[in-house]
C-alpha positions as CSV (number, residue, x, y, z in Angstrom):
1,M,240.9,234.9,102.7
2,A,242.0,231.7,100.9
3,E,239.1,229.6,102.2
4,E,236.6,232.3,101.1
5,T,237.8,231.9,97.5
6,H,235.8,228.8,97.2
7,N,232.9,229.7,99.4
8,R,231.2,232.6,97.7
9,P,227.6,231.7,97.0
10,L,226.9,233.6,93.8
11,R,230.1,232.8,92.0
12,G,230.1,229.3,93.5
13,R,226.7,228.6,91.9
14,F,227.8,230.1,88.6
15,H,231.0,228.1,88.5
16,A,229.0,224.9,89.3
17,W,226.5,225.7,86.6
18,F,229.3,226.4,84.2
19,L,231.1,223.2,84.9
20,R,227.9,221.3,84.7
21,S,227.1,222.8,81.3
22,T,230.5,222.2,79.8
23,Q,231.6,218.9,81.4
24,E,230.5,216.8,78.3
25,L,232.3,219.2,75.9
26,M,235.4,219.0,78.1
27,N,235.2,215.2,78.2
28,R,235.0,215.2,74.3
29,L,238.1,217.5,74.1
30,H,240.1,215.3,76.4
31,D,238.5,212.0,75.7
32,E,241.4,210.1,74.3
33,R,243.7,211.2,77.1
34,K,241.3,210.5,79.8
35,R,240.7,206.9,78.4
36,S,244.4,206.4,78.4
37,F,245.0,207.7,81.9
38,F,242.0,205.9,83.4
39,A,242.4,202.6,81.6
40,S,243.7,200.6,84.7
41,L,242.6,202.3,87.8
42,P,242.8,200.8,91.4
43,S,239.6,200.3,93.4
44,S,240.2,203.6,95.3
45,V,241.0,207.0,93.7
46,V,241.8,210.3,95.2
47,E,240.5,213.2,93.1
48,L,241.3,216.8,93.8
49,G,238.7,219.3,92.8
50,P,236.4,217.0,91.0
51,G,233.9,219.8,90.4
52,T,230.6,218.3,89.2
53,G,232.1,214.9,88.5
54,A,233.1,215.0,84.8
55,N,235.7,212.2,85.3
56,F,233.2,209.8,86.8
57,A,232.1,208.6,83.4
58,Y,235.7,207.2,82.9
59,Y,235.9,205.3,86.2
60,P,234.8,201.7,86.5
61,R,231.5,201.1,88.4
62,G,232.1,200.6,92.1
63,T,235.2,202.7,92.2
64,Q,235.7,204.4,95.5
65,V,236.4,208.1,95.0
66,I,237.7,210.2,97.8
67,A,236.6,213.7,96.5
68,I,238.5,216.8,97.8
69,E,236.1,219.5,96.8
70,P,235.8,222.7,98.8
71,N,233.0,224.2,96.8
72,E,229.7,223.2,98.4
73,R,227.8,224.2,95.4
74,M,229.3,221.3,93.4
75,W,228.2,218.7,95.8
76,P,224.6,218.0,94.6
77,D,226.0,217.5,91.1
78,L,228.8,215.2,92.4
79,R,226.4,213.1,94.3
80,A,224.1,212.7,91.4
81,R,226.9,212.0,89.0
82,A,228.3,209.4,91.3
83,Q,225.0,207.7,91.5
84,E,224.5,207.7,87.8
85,F,227.9,206.1,87.2
86,G,228.0,203.7,90.2
87,I,230.7,205.6,92.1
88,E,231.2,205.1,95.8
89,L,231.7,208.7,96.8
90,E,233.5,209.9,99.9
91,L,233.2,213.6,99.8
92,R,235.5,215.9,101.9
93,G,235.0,219.7,101.9
94,L,238.7,220.3,102.1
95,R,241.1,222.4,100.2
96,G,243.9,220.6,98.3
97,E,246.6,222.5,100.4
98,N,245.5,220.4,103.4
99,I,244.4,216.9,102.8
100,D,243.5,214.8,105.8
101,L,244.7,211.5,104.4
102,A,247.7,209.5,105.8
103,S,251.1,209.8,104.0
104,G,251.6,207.0,101.5
105,S,248.0,205.9,101.6
106,A,246.9,206.6,97.9
107,E,247.7,204.6,94.8
108,I,246.6,207.4,92.5
109,V,245.7,211.0,92.7
110,V,243.7,212.6,89.9
111,C,243.8,216.3,89.1
112,T,242.1,217.7,86.1
113,L,241.6,221.4,85.5
114,V,242.3,222.1,89.1
115,L,245.7,223.5,89.6
116,C,244.8,226.7,87.7
117,S,242.5,227.7,90.5
118,V,243.9,226.6,93.8
119,D,245.5,229.3,96.1
120,E,248.8,227.5,96.5
121,P,249.6,225.1,93.6
122,K,252.9,224.1,95.1
123,R,251.3,223.1,98.3
124,V,248.7,221.1,96.6
125,V,251.2,219.1,94.6
126,D,253.3,218.6,97.7
127,E,250.2,217.2,99.4
128,A,249.4,214.9,96.5
129,L,253.1,213.7,96.6
130,R,252.8,213.1,100.3
131,I,249.7,211.0,100.3
132,L,250.9,208.9,97.3
133,R,252.6,205.6,98.0
134,P,256.0,204.9,96.5
135,G,255.3,204.2,92.7
136,G,251.9,205.9,93.1
137,R,250.6,207.9,90.1
138,F,249.6,211.6,89.8
139,V,247.5,212.1,86.7
140,F,246.9,215.6,85.5
141,I,245.2,217.6,82.7
142,E,245.6,221.4,83.1
143,H,245.4,224.6,81.1
144,V,248.7,226.4,81.5
145,A,250.5,229.5,80.7
146,A,251.5,230.3,77.1
147,P,255.3,231.0,76.5
148,V,256.6,234.1,78.0
149,G,256.7,237.0,75.4
150,S,254.0,235.4,73.2
151,V,250.9,237.4,72.1
152,L,248.9,234.7,73.8
153,R,250.7,235.2,77.1
154,A,249.9,239.0,76.8
155,V,246.2,238.1,76.4
156,Q,246.4,235.7,79.4
157,N,248.0,238.3,81.5
158,G,245.3,240.9,80.5
159,M,242.5,238.4,81.3
160,A,243.9,237.1,84.5
161,R,242.2,239.4,87.0
162,P,238.5,239.4,85.6
163,W,238.8,235.6,84.8
164,S,240.1,234.8,88.2
165,W,237.3,236.9,89.9
166,L,234.6,235.1,87.9
167,F,235.9,231.6,88.2
168,E,236.9,231.5,91.8
169,G,240.6,232.0,91.5
170,C,241.3,230.4,88.1
171,C,244.5,231.8,86.7
172,P,245.0,231.6,82.9
173,N,248.7,232.4,83.2
174,R,249.9,229.9,85.8
175,E,253.2,228.1,85.3
176,T,251.8,224.7,86.4
177,V,254.3,222.6,84.5
178,S,257.2,224.3,86.4
179,V,255.5,223.5,89.6
180,L,255.2,219.9,88.6
181,N,258.7,219.5,87.3
182,S,260.2,220.8,90.5
183,A,257.9,218.9,92.9
184,G,260.2,215.9,93.4
185,F,258.5,213.0,91.5
186,S,260.8,210.2,90.5
187,S,259.6,210.7,87.0
188,I,257.2,212.8,85.0
189,E,255.8,212.7,81.4
190,V,254.3,215.9,80.1
191,E,252.4,216.5,76.9
192,R,251.7,220.1,75.8
193,F,248.9,220.8,73.4
194,E,246.2,223.2,72.5
195,V,242.5,222.7,72.5
196,R,239.9,224.6,70.4
197,S,238.1,227.0,72.6
198,L,236.2,230.2,72.3
199,F,238.3,231.3,75.3
200,M,241.7,231.4,73.6
201,H,243.5,232.4,76.8
202,V,242.9,228.9,78.3
203,S,243.7,227.0,75.1
204,P,247.3,225.9,76.0
205,H,247.2,222.8,78.0
206,A,249.5,220.1,79.5
207,A,248.6,216.6,80.4
208,G,250.6,213.7,81.8
209,M,251.5,211.4,84.6
210,A,254.0,211.7,87.4
211,I,255.3,208.8,89.5
212,K,256.3,209.2,93.1
């Protein structure tokens, strides 16, 4: 069942279209943070769930990106975006819960707007931690759950089921920060903020960097 979540033709195509249509808007919303996070990248980057390649605009030309992307409907956009920005793309149709990279082999793992929709966020973060070398960086930007008991959290809870169905498992009320804080990184910096969005239930965000 978990693998089918990201292999449904109609919703997969819709999700790819939605990401393609909104990626420039999302880059504008997160531009300052992305420029900061990606200011000094190594020559090789592991990106979890790159979608249609929104982050490629921030990577230096010639960067090798090992893309862990299970939704095949995203692949044509990923390849086109890689060619546009001079990215050396190594595409792997895997889920983030099972990454076929050696332990301690990555300098950086990028994860933006992904942990909301994976089936097992703890396993994904554990895998990221496993493949990072000591001192390696895990960079994240995610929409997250609003505080328990708030009106917005009630809205998120009410929207969770239809939103998840439409967007391939995306959960607006996921406690992603708690997952990251308990993962076992040697240090982690988290900034909470809100973005302006027509979809108020995904306006609370968290971004930061964790070090193995």
